[in-house]
NUSE-439279 format. One record per residue (C-alpha): residue number from 1; x, y, z. Coordinates in pm, 1 decimal, padded with zeros to 6 digits, always signed. Layout:
<sites>
<site><n>NUM</n><u>X</u><v>Y</v><w>Z</w></site>
...
</sites>
This chain:
<sites>
<site><n>1</n><u>+00000.0</u><v>+00000.0</v><w>+00000.0</w></site>
<site><n>2</n><u>+00137.0</u><v>+00344.3</v><w>-00093.7</w></site>
<site><n>3</n><u>+00223.8</u><v>+00575.2</v><w>+00194.2</w></site>
<site><n>4</n><u>+00049.1</u><v>+00914.3</v><w>+00192.3</w></site>
<site><n>5</n><u>+00296.5</u><v>+01195.3</v><w>+00129.5</w></site>
<site><n>6</n><u>+00326.8</u><v>+01485.4</v><w>+00372.9</w></site>
<site><n>7</n><u>+00193.8</u><v>+01812.4</v><w>+00229.6</w></site>
<site><n>8</n><u>+00368.6</u><v>+02147.6</v><w>+00196.4</w></site>
<site><n>9</n><u>+00313.4</u><v>+02471.5</v><w>+00388.3</w></site>
<site><n>10</n><u>+00444.0</u><v>+02826.8</v><w>+00382.9</w></site>
<site><n>11</n><u>+00636.1</u><v>+02910.5</v><w>+00701.2</w></site>
<site><n>12</n><u>+00594.2</u><v>+03281.5</v><w>+00758.5</w></site>
<site><n>13</n><u>+00558.0</u><v>+03537.4</v><w>+00480.5</w></site>
<site><n>14</n><u>+00921.2</u><v>+03565.5</v><w>+00364.5</w></site>
<site><n>15</n><u>+00904.6</u><v>+03287.2</v><w>+00105.2</w></site>
<site><n>16</n><u>+01013.8</u><v>+02977.7</v><w>+00298.2</w></site>
<site><n>17</n><u>+00810.9</u><v>+02669.3</v><w>+00209.7</w></site>
<site><n>18</n><u>+00852.0</u><v>+02349.5</v><w>+00411.9</w></site>
<site><n>19</n><u>+00683.4</u><v>+02017.7</v><w>+00475.2</w></site>
<site><n>20</n><u>+00370.9</u><v>+02055.9</v><w>+00690.1</w></site>
<site><n>21</n><u>+00532.2</u><v>+01814.1</v><w>+00936.5</w></site>
<site><n>22</n><u>+00894.7</u><v>+01850.3</v><w>+01042.2</w></site>
<site><n>23</n><u>+01148.0</u><v>+01613.2</v><w>+01192.8</w></site>
<site><n>24</n><u>+01303.8</u><v>+01723.5</v><w>+01520.9</w></site>
<site><n>25</n><u>+01641.8</u><v>+01550.9</v><w>+01540.8</w></site>
<site><n>26</n><u>+01742.2</u><v>+01633.9</v><w>+01900.9</w></site>
<site><n>27</n><u>+01645.1</u><v>+01297.7</v><w>+02051.9</w></site>
<site><n>28</n><u>+01868.6</u><v>+01112.0</v><w>+01807.8</w></site>
<site><n>29</n><u>+02179.1</u><v>+01240.0</v><w>+01985.4</w></site>
<site><n>30</n><u>+02083.8</u><v>+01370.0</v><w>+02330.3</w></site>
<site><n>31</n><u>+01834.4</u><v>+01428.8</v><w>+02612.0</w></site>
<site><n>32</n><u>+01588.0</u><v>+01142.4</v><w>+02548.7</w></site>
<site><n>33</n><u>+01807.4</u><v>+00855.1</v><w>+02660.2</w></site>
<site><n>34</n><u>+02150.7</u><v>+00765.3</v><w>+02520.4</w></site>
<site><n>35</n><u>+02250.7</u><v>+00855.6</v><w>+02161.4</w></site>
<site><n>36</n><u>+02093.2</u><v>+00621.4</v><w>+01906.1</w></site>
<site><n>37</n><u>+02300.0</u><v>+00417.5</v><w>+01653.4</w></site>
<site><n>38</n><u>+02415.7</u><v>+00651.3</v><w>+01378.1</w></site>
<site><n>39</n><u>+02331.0</u><v>+00415.5</v><w>+01089.6</w></site>
<site><n>40</n><u>+01975.5</u><v>+00370.4</v><w>+01223.6</w></site>
<site><n>41</n><u>+01925.5</u><v>+00745.9</v><w>+01253.2</w></site>
<site><n>42</n><u>+02052.0</u><v>+00810.1</v><w>+00899.6</w></site>
<site><n>43</n><u>+01802.0</u><v>+00549.9</v><w>+00772.6</w></site>
<site><n>44</n><u>+01527.1</u><v>+00719.9</v><w>+00974.2</w></site>
<site><n>45</n><u>+01613.9</u><v>+01062.9</v><w>+00827.3</w></site>
<site><n>46</n><u>+01614.6</u><v>+00921.6</v><w>+00473.6</w></site>
<site><n>47</n><u>+01281.0</u><v>+00744.8</v><w>+00536.2</w></site>
<site><n>48</n><u>+01130.3</u><v>+01070.7</v><w>+00661.0</w></site>
<site><n>49</n><u>+01249.7</u><v>+01255.9</v><w>+00350.2</w></site>
<site><n>50</n><u>+01116.2</u><v>+00981.7</v><w>+00122.6</w></site>
<site><n>51</n><u>+00780.1</u><v>+01025.9</v><w>+00301.5</w></site>
<site><n>52</n><u>+00777.3</u><v>+01395.9</v><w>+00217.1</w></site>
<site><n>53</n><u>+00915.9</u><v>+01538.6</v><w>+00543.6</w></site>
<site><n>54</n><u>+01175.5</u><v>+01794.0</v><w>+00437.3</w></site>
<site><n>55</n><u>+01203.5</u><v>+02031.4</v><w>+00735.5</w></site>
<site><n>56</n><u>+01486.1</u><v>+01898.1</v><w>+00953.1</w></site>
<site><n>57</n><u>+01542.7</u><v>+02072.3</v><w>+01285.9</w></site>
<site><n>58</n><u>+01865.3</u><v>+02054.4</v><w>+01485.7</w></site>
<site><n>59</n><u>+02093.6</u><v>+02274.7</v><w>+01698.2</w></site>
<site><n>60</n><u>+02463.3</u><v>+02306.0</v><w>+01767.7</w></site>
<site><n>61</n><u>+02390.5</u><v>+02221.5</v><w>+02133.2</w></site>
<site><n>62</n><u>+02218.0</u><v>+01886.6</v><w>+02063.0</w></site>
<site><n>63</n><u>+02466.9</u><v>+01622.3</v><w>+02169.2</w></site>
<site><n>64</n><u>+02716.9</u><v>+01905.5</v><w>+02182.1</w></site>
<site><n>65</n><u>+02764.0</u><v>+01928.8</v><w>+01802.9</w></site>
<site><n>66</n><u>+02710.2</u><v>+01556.5</v><w>+01735.7</w></site>
<site><n>67</n><u>+02354.9</u><v>+01596.3</v><w>+01602.2</w></site>
<site><n>68</n><u>+02468.1</u><v>+01843.5</v><w>+01336.5</w></site>
<site><n>69</n><u>+02749.6</u><v>+01605.3</v><w>+01240.7</w></site>
<site><n>70</n><u>+02494.5</u><v>+01321.9</v><w>+01209.8</w></site>
<site><n>71</n><u>+02275.4</u><v>+01533.9</v><w>+00981.5</w></site>
<site><n>72</n><u>+02580.3</u><v>+01624.8</v><w>+00774.4</w></site>
<site><n>73</n><u>+02636.2</u><v>+01255.6</v><w>+00704.0</w></site>
<site><n>74</n><u>+02268.2</u><v>+01199.9</v><w>+00622.9</w></site>
<site><n>75</n><u>+02263.0</u><v>+01491.8</v><w>+00376.1</w></site>
<site><n>76</n><u>+02541.0</u><v>+01363.5</v><w>+00150.5</w></site>
<site><n>77</n><u>+02497.7</u><v>+01240.1</v><w>-00210.0</w></site>
<site><n>78</n><u>+02235.7</u><v>+01493.8</v><w>-00317.2</w></site>
<site><n>79</n><u>+02007.0</u><v>+01459.9</v><w>-00014.9</w></site>
<site><n>80</n><u>+02081.6</u><v>+01819.6</v><w>+00090.8</w></site>
<site><n>81</n><u>+01893.3</u><v>+01954.0</v><w>-00212.5</w></site>
<site><n>82</n><u>+01573.4</u><v>+01779.9</v><w>-00095.1</w></site>
<site><n>83</n><u>+01543.7</u><v>+01940.7</v><w>+00249.9</w></site>
<site><n>84</n><u>+01496.1</u><v>+02267.8</v><w>+00436.5</w></site>
<site><n>85</n><u>+01756.6</u><v>+02269.7</v><w>+00710.4</w></site>
<site><n>86</n><u>+01701.2</u><v>+02449.7</v><w>+01040.9</w></site>
<site><n>87</n><u>+01963.4</u><v>+02479.4</v><w>+01313.1</w></site>
<site><n>88</n><u>+02022.1</u><v>+02704.7</v><w>+01611.2</w></site>
<site><n>89</n><u>+02290.0</u><v>+02890.1</v><w>+01806.4</w></site>
<site><n>90</n><u>+02309.7</u><v>+03073.8</v><w>+02135.4</w></site>
<site><n>91</n><u>+02365.4</u><v>+02816.0</v><w>+02411.1</w></site>
<site><n>92</n><u>+02738.0</u><v>+02793.3</v><w>+02480.2</w></site>
<site><n>93</n><u>+02895.3</u><v>+02521.5</v><w>+02695.8</w></site>
<site><n>94</n><u>+03258.9</u><v>+02635.4</v><w>+02683.7</w></site>
<site><n>95</n><u>+03454.7</u><v>+02511.2</v><w>+02988.6</w></site>
<site><n>96</n><u>+03151.0</u><v>+02312.9</v><w>+03101.0</w></site>
<site><n>97</n><u>+02951.9</u><v>+02621.7</v><w>+03199.5</w></site>
<site><n>98</n><u>+02618.9</u><v>+02703.4</v><w>+03032.2</w></site>
<site><n>99</n><u>+02608.1</u><v>+03055.1</v><w>+02890.7</w></site>
<site><n>100</n><u>+02361.4</u><v>+03230.1</v><w>+02661.2</w></site>
<site><n>101</n><u>+02541.8</u><v>+03431.6</v><w>+02393.9</w></site>
<site><n>102</n><u>+02426.9</u><v>+03661.5</v><w>+02116.8</w></site>
<site><n>103</n><u>+02732.4</u><v>+03882.0</v><w>+02065.5</w></site>
<site><n>104</n><u>+02829.3</u><v>+03927.5</v><w>+01698.4</w></site>
<site><n>105</n><u>+03161.2</u><v>+03741.4</v><w>+01719.1</w></site>
<site><n>106</n><u>+02989.3</u><v>+03440.3</v><w>+01874.3</w></site>
<site><n>107</n><u>+02701.8</u><v>+03449.2</v><w>+01622.7</w></site>
<site><n>108</n><u>+02946.7</u><v>+03439.2</v><w>+01333.4</w></site>
<site><n>109</n><u>+03169.5</u><v>+03169.2</v><w>+01485.4</w></site>
<site><n>110</n><u>+02865.1</u><v>+02954.9</v><w>+01568.7</w></site>
<site><n>111</n><u>+02733.2</u><v>+02985.1</v><w>+01212.7</w></site>
<site><n>112</n><u>+03069.5</u><v>+02889.3</v><w>+01062.3</w></site>
<site><n>113</n><u>+03088.3</u><v>+02588.6</v><w>+01295.3</w></site>
<site><n>114</n><u>+02739.1</u><v>+02470.2</v><w>+01202.6</w></site>
<site><n>115</n><u>+02806.1</u><v>+02508.9</v><w>+00829.4</w></site>
<site><n>116</n><u>+03118.8</u><v>+02295.9</v><w>+00864.5</w></site>
<site><n>117</n><u>+02955.7</u><v>+02020.2</v><w>+01072.2</w></site>
<site><n>118</n><u>+02649.4</u><v>+02006.8</v><w>+00846.6</w></site>
<site><n>119</n><u>+02867.7</u><v>+02008.5</v><w>+00535.8</w></site>
<site><n>120</n><u>+02659.8</u><v>+02279.4</v><w>+00368.0</w></site>
<site><n>121</n><u>+02719.5</u><v>+02626.1</v><w>+00221.7</w></site>
<site><n>122</n><u>+02398.0</u><v>+02778.0</v><w>+00354.0</w></site>
<site><n>123</n><u>+02153.8</u><v>+02720.7</v><w>+00643.2</w></site>
<site><n>124</n><u>+01790.7</u><v>+02757.1</v><w>+00534.6</w></site>
<site><n>125</n><u>+01654.9</u><v>+02870.4</v><w>+00873.2</w></site>
<site><n>126</n><u>+01892.1</u><v>+02987.1</v><w>+01146.5</w></site>
<site><n>127</n><u>+01738.1</u><v>+03035.3</v><w>+01490.7</w></site>
<site><n>128</n><u>+01868.3</u><v>+03218.2</v><w>+01793.9</w></site>
<site><n>129</n><u>+01806.4</u><v>+02932.6</v><w>+02039.4</w></site>
<site><n>130</n><u>+01781.1</u><v>+03149.6</v><w>+02350.8</w></site>
<site><n>131</n><u>+01785.5</u><v>+03528.9</v><w>+02383.0</w></site>
<site><n>132</n><u>+02100.0</u><v>+03683.7</v><w>+02531.9</w></site>
<site><n>133</n><u>+01968.0</u><v>+03955.1</v><w>+02764.4</w></site>
<site><n>134</n><u>+02320.8</u><v>+04102.1</v><w>+02792.5</w></site>
<site><n>135</n><u>+02321.5</u><v>+04198.0</v><w>+02423.2</w></site>
<site><n>136</n><u>+02052.4</u><v>+04414.6</v><w>+02258.8</w></site>
<site><n>137</n><u>+01852.7</u><v>+04197.2</v><w>+02018.7</w></site>
<site><n>138</n><u>+01918.9</u><v>+04457.8</v><w>+01748.5</w></site>
<site><n>139</n><u>+02292.6</u><v>+04382.4</v><w>+01769.9</w></site>
<site><n>140</n><u>+02243.7</u><v>+04006.0</v><w>+01738.1</w></site>
<site><n>141</n><u>+02000.5</u><v>+04040.1</v><w>+01447.2</w></site>
<site><n>142</n><u>+02235.5</u><v>+04288.6</v><w>+01282.4</w></site>
<site><n>143</n><u>+02503.2</u><v>+04019.1</v><w>+01261.8</w></site>
<site><n>144</n><u>+02251.1</u><v>+03760.8</v><w>+01139.2</w></site>
<site><n>145</n><u>+02145.0</u><v>+04008.8</v><w>+00870.8</w></site>
<site><n>146</n><u>+02508.6</u><v>+04022.0</v><w>+00752.8</w></site>
<site><n>147</n><u>+02514.3</u><v>+03640.5</v><w>+00732.9</w></site>
<site><n>148</n><u>+02200.8</u><v>+03653.5</v><w>+00515.4</w></site>
<site><n>149</n><u>+02363.5</u><v>+03914.1</v><w>+00290.3</w></site>
<site><n>150</n><u>+02671.7</u><v>+03690.2</v><w>+00261.7</w></site>
<site><n>151</n><u>+02457.5</u><v>+03393.2</v><w>+00154.5</w></site>
<site><n>152</n><u>+02540.0</u><v>+03180.1</v><w>+00459.8</w></site>
<site><n>153</n><u>+02183.6</u><v>+03195.4</v><w>+00598.0</w></site>
<site><n>154</n><u>+01854.9</u><v>+03224.1</v><w>+00404.5</w></site>
<site><n>155</n><u>+01601.3</u><v>+03296.4</v><w>+00679.0</w></site>
<site><n>156</n><u>+01622.4</u><v>+03406.0</v><w>+01044.2</w></site>
<site><n>157</n><u>+01424.9</u><v>+03259.8</v><w>+01335.1</w></site>
<site><n>158</n><u>+01390.9</u><v>+03310.6</v><w>+01709.6</w></site>
<site><n>159</n><u>+01329.7</u><v>+03044.9</v><w>+01973.9</w></site>
<site><n>160</n><u>+01166.1</u><v>+03116.5</v><w>+02310.7</w></site>
<site><n>161</n><u>+01145.4</u><v>+03494.0</v><w>+02254.1</w></site>
<site><n>162</n><u>+00898.9</u><v>+03742.8</v><w>+02403.9</w></site>
<site><n>163</n><u>+00657.9</u><v>+03943.4</v><w>+02189.6</w></site>
<site><n>164</n><u>+00852.7</u><v>+04265.5</v><w>+02246.6</w></site>
<site><n>165</n><u>+01182.8</u><v>+04098.6</v><w>+02149.4</w></site>
<site><n>166</n><u>+01020.3</u><v>+03959.5</v><w>+01834.2</w></site>
<site><n>167</n><u>+00900.1</u><v>+04309.2</v><w>+01736.7</w></site>
<site><n>168</n><u>+01241.5</u><v>+04467.0</v><w>+01794.4</w></site>
<site><n>169</n><u>+01418.3</u><v>+04190.6</v><w>+01600.7</w></site>
<site><n>170</n><u>+01171.2</u><v>+04206.2</v><w>+01310.7</w></site>
<site><n>171</n><u>+01236.7</u><v>+04581.5</v><w>+01276.7</w></site>
<site><n>172</n><u>+01605.5</u><v>+04507.6</v><w>+01197.8</w></site>
<site><n>173</n><u>+01549.6</u><v>+04214.4</v><w>+00959.6</w></site>
<site><n>174</n><u>+01234.3</u><v>+04012.6</v><w>+00882.2</w></site>
<site><n>175</n><u>+01191.5</u><v>+03718.1</v><w>+01117.9</w></site>
<site><n>176</n><u>+01060.1</u><v>+03413.4</v><w>+00929.4</w></site>
<site><n>177</n><u>+00972.8</u><v>+03182.1</v><w>+01218.9</w></site>
<site><n>178</n><u>+00940.8</u><v>+03169.6</v><w>+01596.2</w></site>
<site><n>179</n><u>+00982.3</u><v>+02838.8</v><w>+01776.6</w></site>
<site><n>180</n><u>+00800.1</u><v>+02788.4</v><w>+02105.3</w></site>
<site><n>181</n><u>+00626.1</u><v>+02514.2</v><w>+02294.9</w></site>
<site><n>182</n><u>+00256.4</u><v>+02532.4</v><w>+02202.6</w></site>
<site><n>183</n><u>+00047.2</u><v>+02237.6</v><w>+02309.2</w></site>
<site><n>184</n><u>-00253.1</u><v>+02138.2</v><w>+02518.0</w></site>
<site><n>185</n><u>-00027.5</u><v>+02183.4</v><w>+02820.5</w></site>
<site><n>186</n><u>+00157.5</u><v>+02500.8</v><w>+02718.0</w></site>
<site><n>187</n><u>-00078.1</u><v>+02783.3</v><w>+02621.3</w></site>
<site><n>188</n><u>+00122.6</u><v>+03086.0</v><w>+02741.3</w></site>
<site><n>189</n><u>+00210.2</u><v>+03193.7</v><w>+02386.4</w></site>
<site><n>190</n><u>-00155.9</u><v>+03256.0</v><w>+02304.1</w></site>
<site><n>191</n><u>-00163.2</u><v>+03573.0</v><w>+02515.8</w></site>
<site><n>192</n><u>+00074.4</u><v>+03787.9</v><w>+02308.5</w></site>
<site><n>193</n><u>+00347.5</u><v>+03591.3</v><w>+02124.6</w></site>
<site><n>194</n><u>+00119.0</u><v>+03412.3</v><w>+01877.1</w></site>
<site><n>195</n><u>-00094.0</u><v>+03722.4</v><w>+01799.6</w></site>
<site><n>196</n><u>+00227.8</u><v>+03920.8</v><w>+01743.1</w></site>
<site><n>197</n><u>+00358.7</u><v>+03658.8</v><w>+01500.0</w></site>
<site><n>198</n><u>+00027.6</u><v>+03655.0</v><w>+01311.1</w></site>
<site><n>199</n><u>+00031.9</u><v>+04034.8</v><w>+01287.6</w></site>
<site><n>200</n><u>+00389.7</u><v>+04041.3</v><w>+01153.5</w></site>
<site><n>201</n><u>+00353.3</u><v>+03742.3</v><w>+00918.5</w></site>
<site><n>202</n><u>+00590.9</u><v>+03522.4</v><w>+01116.1</w></site>
<site><n>203</n><u>+00555.5</u><v>+03143.3</v><w>+01107.7</w></site>
<site><n>204</n><u>+00527.1</u><v>+02934.6</v><w>+01421.4</w></site>
</sites>
């Protein structure tokens, strides 16, 4: 019996189109039990893509870089051209201490590191994973805007950001997507974050 293909959807109003269902890759390398066998996870990623799931979501902090490396292996031999690749920066574990960083030098270094591990020239959707309250959001987005202009990033996203931060960021460069927990259990975003995103044409 043929498997039904996953449909397509526009994410935000900036032109990014993705599969209506995405594949979150975090649990392959960290947090939900021990890392899974690499060969099994590559097969899973390829199966998802063959089923029409093309939005792959990772972060440099998942498995401390290992999840991006895993995706890099899965995207070889022409697979990269079939997906929309999302990754994130902003949680730094240098010297074993957790720090949230959004300073321009860190943004650029993090992007270069992700590009190398993923084995790609450009990240489709690059999220700030957590907001660095020590750095004005305008400064962080300003550096991300440069990365877009240089062709290293196509679209910019924010993860776990307040409505006011989203507005300030969007004024510097269009924000394509905001990532937040929105479920039967987590409804906080409905008060102001989700209405703000709808108003500004930002995907969720």
